[in-house]
N, C-alpha and C positions, 0 to 999 in steps of 0.2 A: 544652387544650394551652396552655403556657406560650407568651409571646411569643417567647421563645429557641427554643421547639420548632418554632413555627410557622414562624420564618425558616429554621431549618435544614430543613425540611420543604418547603419552597418552594425553597431551594438544591438539594436533592437531586431534585427534580422538574425543575428547571431544567437540571440536568446530565444527567440521563436522557432527557429528552424529544428532544435532537437525536440522540443514539444511536438510539432507537426509531424516530424518522422517518427517519434513514439506513438502518436495518436494513429497514424496510418498502419504501422506495424502491429500495434495493439488491437486495432479492428481487426485485421486478418486473423491473428492469433486467437482472438475471441470467437471468430466465426469457425475456426477449427476445433476450438475447446468445446464449445457448448452448441455449435449449429446454430439453426434460429430457435431461440430460446428467451423467455422471460428473463433469463440472468444475465442477459446482454444489457439490459436497461441498468442494474448495478453494476456489473464491471465496468459498463461504458463510463458510469459517473465515477468510478475510481480511476479509470484512465485518465478522464479529464484533468482530475486534480495531482495525479501524480508528479508531474513537473512542478507545478507551482508549491507542493508541500515540500517536496525535496529542496527547491531552491529557498523556501522560508525556514526550513528547519537546519540547513546548513549556514545560512546567512545570520539568522536571528535565535537560534535554538528554541523556536517556537512552532507548533502546528496550529495555523489560524482556525478558530471557530468557525469563521464563515465559510472555510473550504471544507472542514471535516463534517460538520453537524448536518449539512443539506443532505450529504450522502446517507444517511440514518434512513431517511423516511423512502428514499430511493431504492435504497438496497432491501429494506424491509418489503417494500411492495413487490420487488422483483423477484425475492426469495418465495413468498406467499403465492405470488400469481402463477410462478414455475411450478411450485407443488401441485397447486389446483390443476394445472395444465396437463402435468405429467402423472399426476396421481400418486405422486411421492409425499412424503412426511417432512415437514420443515423444521420438526422437533430438534433434530440434530444439529441442524444450522443455528438454530436461536440457542440451544445449550453451549455449543462452541463459544457463541458470542459473548455469553454470560460468563463462562468459565475464563474467557480471555480477558473480559473486563475485570474481572474479581482477582484474577494472578495478576495482572498489571498494575490494579489498585493497591494491591499489598506491595510489589516493588516500589511504587509511586512512596507508599507511607514509609517504606525502610529505606528511601533515597535512591532508588536505582534508575528510576525512569520519571519522566517529565509528565505533566497531567495531560499533555497532548498526545503522548504515545497511548494514554489510557483511553482516551476518547477514540483515537483512530483503529486501535486494535480491535474494538467491537466491531465495527462496520466490516474490517478484513475477515474478521472471525466469520461471521454471518455469511459472508459471501463463500470463502474456502469450505464452510461446513455445508453449503449448498451443493458444492461441488464434490463432496465426498472425504473420507477419512485420509487417503493418499495425499489430496491438496493440503490439508490441514498439517499433516506430519512434515511433509516437504515444506511448506510455508514457514512452518514456525523454526524448523532445523536450519533452513537456509537464511533467515533473518538472524539468529542468534549466530550462526557460524560465520557469515559475514561481518557482522558486529564485532565479534571476538577478534577476528584476524585483522579488521580494520584498527580496531585499538590496540593491539598488540604492536602492528605497524606503528602507528603514531607514538608509541611510547618509546620504540626502540629508534625511530628514525628524527623524532623531533623532541626528545628528552622530555614529555610531558609525565607529570605523575601520575600514577594509577588512578589519582582522585580525580583526575581533568574528565569533565562531562563531554561526552560525544553526542553529537545528535543520532537517537535511534530511528527516528522515523523514517529516514531514507533505507535503512536495512529492513524495516518492516514491509516498506512498501516493494523493495526488491524480492524479499522473501515471498510475500504474497503473489508477484507475478511467478515467481518459479513454481509457487503451489499451483497455480492456473495452469501452467505448463506441464505440470506433473499429471494434472487430469487429462492433458490431452494424450501424453505418451502412454497412460494406463488405458484410455479408450481405444486406442489405436491397436 
């Protein structure tokens, strides 16, 4: 292998290693959170796209439709199948998804969020809603808390203006996973 080929292979492993570690850890966390449930299907779909979405939003300030939109039917089927299997109602999850899209859509119109964030939050809200109110509250609070801390840190250390745009997708995803963890703690 040439020197350039070795460096490229090292970068490739370095790029996929965090994703593989995250997927393994996420699989363990999800099995603790929901046990064997149809929700694993939707949560697994989000787990698969978490790192690529974070990477894309940080690098390009966009959340690709090719990653976000396929999660919708998977999450919807997951939530509906879970509701049928468990005898619960999917209404809360659907209301949370719709309210999330409406709230973020309004923030988009006012200039505070990108359209990718609006699309992503619907899937995340649907799945968190299926896990319950605690998961929703923790997920939303964590996303905005981490986003605010990162924004303040960026302004303080990098002399960025308050109007500088910081990608919010990574914070939505981290908040989502905190919401999932909250459902584990609540269930324990």
